[in-house]
N, C-alpha and C positions, 0 to 999 in steps of 0.2 A: 848679422853680426859674430866677430870671434869669439870663440868660448876663451876665457883667461882662466887658467886653473891659479890653487894657492901651493908655493914652489919653496918646501921647507927649506931651502940655500938660502935663496932671497927674502927669508923671513925678517930677518934684520933693517933691513930698509923699507920705507914705505914704496910699493908697486906702482912706477912712475904710468905702467900703461895702464890704471882701474884710474889715475890720478885724472890723465886724459879724456875720460869716457865721461866724467864727471862722477867718476865714482871714488873712494875712499877705504885705502888697504889700512889694516891694522898689522902690527911686527907676532901678532898674540893671535893664533886662531880660535883660542879657548874664549879670547874675552869676549868677543864680541861676533856672532853666529853671523848677521844677515850683512856686514861689510866682509866676513871672509868668502863668502858665499855667491857662487855664479846663480842667478836664477834667469836659467834660459827654457821659457814657454817651448819652443820651435821644435830643441833637437828631439827623435827619437831613435830607443835601442831597441831594435827589432818591432813587436807589437804594443812597446809600452814606451810610453814617454816620460821623459826626465822632465825635474821641472828645477833640481837643488844639483849644484856639483861640487863636490870638493877634491883634492890628493889626501891621499891616508899620511899625517905628520911623519909615519916611521917609514914605510918603503916609497911611497909616493904615487902609489897607483892611483886612479879615478875610482872615485867612489859616487855613484847616483843614489839619491834621495827621491822621493815621490811627495814629500810635502816636510816643509820645514821641523814637525816634532821631530820628525826621526834623524834629521840631523842635529836636532837639540842633543840628544840622548845619547846618540856615538862620541858627540863632543863634550858632555858632561860628566862620561863612566856609568857606573854604576847609579840605579833610579834611585832616587831618596825624595821625599815630600817638597823638601826646599831644589829639588832641579825642576818642579813641577814647574810649568807656565803659570799656572792659578795661585802659584803660592802667597797669599798674603794679599791678596785679589781678590774681587767683587763682581759680579756680572753684574748691569743695571738689567732691571725690569725686562727696558724694548729688547735686549738679545737673548735674554730668559725664553722670552716669548715668540722668539724667532725660531731659536732653536726647536721651543716645540713646535711649532708650526711645520718644520722639517721636515720632521721624522712621524708624524701624521697621513693618514691613508696609502694612497699612491705613491709618497713622495717620500714613504718609508723602503728603504730596498730590502725590508725583507714583505713586503704587502705582497698579499694573496696565496705565501710560498708556504710549507710545513716541515717541519723540520724532520729527518727518518728517524725510526723508531728505534734504528740504532745508536743514534745522534742523541734523542733524549734518554735511551736508557745509561749513555756516559755520563751525560751533564749528573742524572742522579747516582750513579755512581763516584763523580768528582765530590758528591758533598758529602758523603758520610764517611762517619769516626772519623776519622784522626786527618783526612784530606777537607772535612769542613772549618773553617777560620775560627769557628767560634764552640770547637770541642774540647770540651772539657772547662770553659770558661762560661762565665755569667753574665750578665750587664748589670751595671751598679743601680741603684734605685735613682738616682739621677739621671741615669741613661733610661729607664724605664717610664719615669716621669717624661721626660722627653718626647718618646715615640709616642704615649698615649698622647698627646696636646698635638703634633703634629698630625694624627690620626686626624682626631679631631679636624683643625683646621682644614686640612684635604679633603675630607665630607664635605664641609661648610661650604667648601670652595666651589664643589662638584653640586650645592643646592642639596643638599640632604641637612633639612636641620634637626638639630640633637636638642634633646632638652624638653619637651614637649611633645613626644611621642612614645608610642609603646611603654605605658604606664599604666599602674593600677588604679581605676576609678573608685575603687572602696578607700584607697590610702589618701588620696587626695581631700574625700569625705570628712577620712577620720582626721585630719592636715586644719579642716576648717575646725572641729569642736575641740581640737588642743586650741587654736590660735583663740577660739569665742572664751573657753576656760581659763587662759594661762596668760592671754595678752601678746602672743608669742610672735602674733605678724610670721609665718614660717611662708618663705616662699615655693611654691611645689608646681607641679607640670601644668596643671590649669587654674595657676594665681602667679598668673608673669613667669612658667616655664623654671625648670631643672635648673640648681646653680652648678656651676663645674667647677671643681677645686684638684687641683693636682691630677689632672686627667680624668676623674671620674666626678660622674653626676649625683647627687645626694638628690634623695626623695624631699626633705622640706630643710629648708634653713634659714633661718633669720639671721642674715649679713650685721644689724645693728646691735644684736646681743650676743653675734657669737653661737648659736646651737643649734645644733644638726640635731634630727632626728630619723631615722632610716625606717624604712616600711617592710617586717621579712613575711614573706609569702609561705605556706607548708612548704614547696620543695626547696627553699631553705633549712629546712633542718635536715638534709641531705650532706653529709660529712665534707663529702670535696666540697660543694658550694656555699659551707660553713667556714672553714677553711680561709675560704678565699674572702671571705665578708670580714672576718676578722683581721686578714694584711690588709685591705683595701680600708676599714675602720683604722689600725694603727698610721696611716701612711697620712689618711687626711688627717688625723690630730696631733700628729709631725708635723705637717705641712701650716695645719691655721691655730693650730692648738685654741681648738670650741674651748668656753666659760661650761660649756653644759653637751653631751652627746648621749644620745636615748635611741633605744630601739623598740619596734612594738611588735610582738610576734601575734600576727594574724591566726593561728589555731589555736594557742591558748590565751588569746585577748588578755594581754599582759604587757604593760609598757614597765619596762625596764631603765636604770639609768646606767651605763656603761663609765661614762666619765663626768 
């Protein structure tokens, strides 16, 4: 098949030669990429196979591209999110699974390889200070919550069950005593599993009466952990607005009401 390239001089009229081969040529190359680019899998330039060819609209020089995505960017100018081929689109589950499988094991182009030390150092340097995209920025509370929830979902997909592991048996026994004394019916690690709220697993929770109880071991007296507990506590309160929020200090044996 003869290569047919776009000609700026004849761009006003549809290309008769293209029409005779069953293709349609448009008068504006920027409007439809597929119909103004010649797909040619057999032409070889040196050692490199060319798949997509077009002429420069300004100088008429032939330009070769290895994939359609690259020629799309060249025609659309400066990259913006609206230019991306996936803008306002979603991939179906089958496509996502295929993409995942195609990058696993020996199908991955980097399989069995290692970066050089110099390359690793460059990676590190390019992520420091002002070169880091998050330099001087902080994630919003909404973004942080989404990140926590996505991490939990990812762990569950990998078969890691959360909410009933890495718990304190003493806390569970204490919650059972509170249930008997107050009729709270708190759910905990040994009673249905800990409940996840906005990306955090609370020690004890009664979803019907919206009561939260957190059990603090002695290491929670450490200032850094205590500050984190307060942050988590406030986020949970803002998220579900509980009717009651209690904390129990295992060291002092005191149960006190926060809300």
